[in-house]
C-alpha positions in Angstrom: 0.0 0.0 0.0 1.4 3.4 -1.0 1.9 6.2 1.4 -1.0 8.2 -0.2 -3.4 5.3 0.3 -2.2 5.0 3.9 -2.8 8.7 4.6 -6.2 8.4 3.0 -7.3 5.6 5.2 -5.9 7.3 8.3 -7.9 10.4 7.4 -11.1 8.3 7.0 -10.5 6.5 10.3 -9.9 9.8 12.1 -13.1 11.3 10.7 -15.1 8.2 11.7 -13.7 8.4 15.2 -14.7 12.1 15.4 -18.2 11.3 14.2 -18.5 8.4 16.6 -17.4 10.7 19.4 -20.0 13.3 18.5 -22.7 10.7 18.5 -21.6 9.4 21.9 -21.6 12.8 23.4 -25.1 13.7 22.0 -27.7 13.4 24.7 -31.2 12.9 23.5 -32.5 13.5 27.1 -35.7 12.3 28.6 -38.8 12.9 26.5 -41.8 14.7 28.0 -44.4 17.3 27.5 -45.9 20.5 29.0 -49.0 20.4 31.1 -50.8 22.9 33.4 -53.2 22.8 36.3 -56.2 24.9 35.1 -58.5 27.0 37.2 -62.1 26.4 36.3 -64.7 29.1 36.9 -68.3 28.0 37.1 -71.7 29.3 38.5 -73.3 27.8 41.6 -76.6 27.4 39.9 -77.6 26.6 36.3 -78.6 29.4 34.0 -78.1 31.0 30.6 -74.9 33.0 29.9 -76.0 36.5 29.1 -72.6 38.2 28.8 -69.1 37.0 28.1 -66.4 39.7 28.8 -63.3 37.8 27.7 -61.9 35.8 24.8 -59.5 32.9 24.7 -55.9 34.2 25.2 -56.9 37.3 27.2 -54.9 38.1 30.3 -57.0 38.6 33.5 -56.2 39.7 37.0 -58.0 38.8 40.3 -61.5 40.5 40.5 -62.0 41.0 36.7 -65.5 40.3 35.6 -65.5 37.3 33.3 -69.2 36.5 32.6 -72.7 37.0 33.8 -75.6 34.4 34.0 -79.3 35.3 33.9 -80.5 36.3 37.4 -84.3 36.6 37.1 -85.1 33.8 39.5 -82.5 35.0 42.0 -83.9 38.6 41.9 -87.4 37.3 42.4 -86.3 35.3 45.4 -84.5 38.3 46.9 -87.6 40.5 46.5 -89.8 37.9 48.2 -87.4 37.5 51.1 -87.1 41.3 51.4 -90.9 41.5 51.8 -90.8 38.8 54.4 -88.1 40.7 56.2 -90.2 43.9 56.2 -93.1 41.9 57.8 -90.8 40.4 60.4 -89.5 43.8 61.2 -93.0 45.2 61.8 -93.9 42.2 63.9 -90.8 42.7 66.0 -91.4 46.5 66.4 -95.0 45.8 67.6 -93.9 43.1 70.0 -91.2 45.3 71.4 -93.6 48.2 71.8 -96.2 46.0 73.6 -93.6 44.5 75.8 -92.4 48.0 76.7 -95.8 49.1 77.9 -96.4 45.8 79.7 -99.2 44.7 77.4 -97.1 42.0 75.6 -95.4 38.9 76.8 -91.7 38.1 76.7 -92.6 34.9 74.7 -94.1 37.0 71.9 -91.1 39.2 71.8 -88.7 36.3 71.7 -90.7 34.7 68.8 -90.6 38.0 66.9 -86.8 38.3 67.4 -86.3 34.8 66.1 -88.5 35.4 63.1 -86.6 38.6 62.3 -83.2 36.9 62.4 -84.4 34.1 60.1 -85.8 36.7 57.6 -82.5 38.6 57.7 -80.5 35.3 57.0 -82.8 34.5 54.1 -82.2 37.9 52.6 -78.4 37.5 53.0 -78.6 34.1 51.3 -80.7 35.5 48.4 -78.3 38.4 48.0 -75.3 36.0 47.8 -77.1 33.9 45.2 -77.7 37.0 43.2 -74.1 38.2 43.4 -72.8 34.9 42.3 -74.5 35.1 39.0 -71.4 37.1 38.0 -68.2 35.2 37.5 -65.0 36.9 38.6 -61.4 35.9 38.0 -60.1 34.3 41.2 -56.5 34.4 40.1 -54.2 36.1 37.5 -53.6 34.2 34.3 -54.6 33.7 30.7 -58.0 32.5 29.5 -57.2 29.1 28.2 -60.6 27.8 26.9 -64.2 29.0 26.9 -66.8 26.2 27.2 -70.1 28.1 27.0 -70.9 31.2 24.9 -73.5 33.9 25.2 -77.0 32.4 25.0 -76.0 28.9 26.0 -77.3 27.1 29.1 -74.7 26.1 31.6 -75.4 23.6 34.3 -74.6 24.2 38.0 -70.9 23.8 38.8 -70.0 23.2 35.1 -67.1 25.5 34.1 -67.9 28.4 31.8 -64.2 28.9 31.1 -60.7 28.0 32.4 -57.8 30.1 33.4 -54.2 29.1 33.2 -52.0 30.8 35.8 -48.3 30.9 34.7 -47.2 29.3 38.0 -49.3 26.3 37.3 -47.3 25.2 34.3 -45.4 22.0 34.7 -43.2 19.6 32.8 -43.9 15.8 33.0 -41.3 13.3 31.9 -40.3 9.7 32.7 -36.9 8.3 33.6 -35.9 4.6 33.8 -35.1 3.0 37.1 -31.4 3.1 36.5 -31.4 6.9 36.2 -33.6 7.6 39.2 -30.7 7.8 41.7 -29.3 10.8 39.7 -32.4 12.9 40.5 -33.6 14.5 43.7 -36.3 17.0 44.7 -35.1 20.6 44.0 -32.7 19.6 41.3 -32.4 21.9 38.3 -32.6 20.3 34.8 -32.1 21.7 31.4 -35.1 21.9 29.0 -34.9 21.8 25.2 -37.6 22.0 22.6 -38.2 23.2 19.0 -37.4 26.9 18.7 -37.0 27.3 22.5 -34.4 29.4 24.3 -31.1 27.6 25.1 -31.1 28.7 28.7 -34.5 27.2 29.6 -34.4 25.3 32.9 -36.8 23.7 35.3 -36.8 22.6 39.0 -38.0 19.1 40.0 -40.8 19.2 42.6 -42.2 15.7 42.3 -40.7 12.2 41.9 -43.1 9.3 41.8 -42.5 6.5 44.3 -44.4 3.9 42.1 -43.1 2.7 38.8 -45.1 2.6 35.6 -44.5 0.2 32.8 -46.0 -1.0 29.5 -46.5 -3.7 28.5 -46.6 -5.8 31.7 -43.1 -7.1 32.5 -41.5 -9.8 34.7 -39.3 -8.4 37.4 -36.0 -9.8 36.2 -32.6 -8.1 35.7 -33.2 -8.1 32.0 -36.6 -6.4 32.2 -36.1 -3.9 35.0 -34.9 -1.3 32.6 -38.5 -1.1 31.3 -39.7 0.4 34.5 -40.0 4.2 34.4 -40.9 6.8 37.0 -42.9 10.0 36.5 -41.0 13.2 37.3 -42.6 16.7 37.4 -40.8 20.0 37.3 -41.6 23.7 37.3 -40.1 25.7 34.3 -38.1 28.8 35.1 -39.8 30.6 32.2 -43.4 29.3 31.8 -44.4 32.1 29.4 -42.3 30.6 26.6 -44.0 27.2 26.7 -47.3 26.0 25.5 -49.6 23.2 26.9 -49.1 19.9 25.1 -45.7 21.0 23.7 -43.2 18.1 23.5 -39.9 18.8 25.4 -36.6 17.0 26.2 -35.1 17.0 29.7 -31.3 16.9 30.2 -29.7 16.3 33.6 -27.2 18.9 34.8 -23.8 17.4 36.0 -23.8 17.5 39.8 -22.4 15.8 42.8 -23.9 12.4 43.4 -26.8 12.5 45.9 -25.0 10.1 48.3 -21.8 12.3 48.3 -23.9 15.5 48.7 -25.6 14.1 51.8 
């Protein structure tokens, strides 16, 4: 073999070694996705949505009016209880006046006091029912989805819409049993995804204690690598992620847990 052929084969071998080294260093990470714990806003009683003040994607803050539901029945109930309260007040005033002059009994006065308190409680209940025909934002966030539009009937305790607070964004991914000792609560991990910032990180706040696996496996040394554990982490920049977005998680080099302890 000539020297030129020798140099050619050496160059090819060197290139192959470099490519192999690059492939070995490439870390695909653990695959996962983005989820969020939504806040659902719903009426206490069924009714028809009469006004919708927000659209999907709108940012809201606590106390913002989101929607209103028809309140005819609640207003009628409040008017009726107000009338009962007025009658109870008159009965009490008469019983108190008679008691003051000695013409009435203490029993009649006590009964009037009791009836007055019950009437006041019913008015307060009716007023609360009326006030709750309006849905207000309980927390700051973005309107994620609207389930009922103006003119549609919504059942009691069925959400009219959902709000996604930025702090409720979370990353879910699975790690095999062999990698579990490398992770601990509070650890920071790197996050990568399509067109995401390179400095995106997350902090682990949940590590499952029970393994999940598919399909069913036999607990042998050859099959244990099929066991995976759910890990959840809070992203450092939730505003740049979207619910359902696929992500990859990469472990940061750190001191082993045993040595750190």
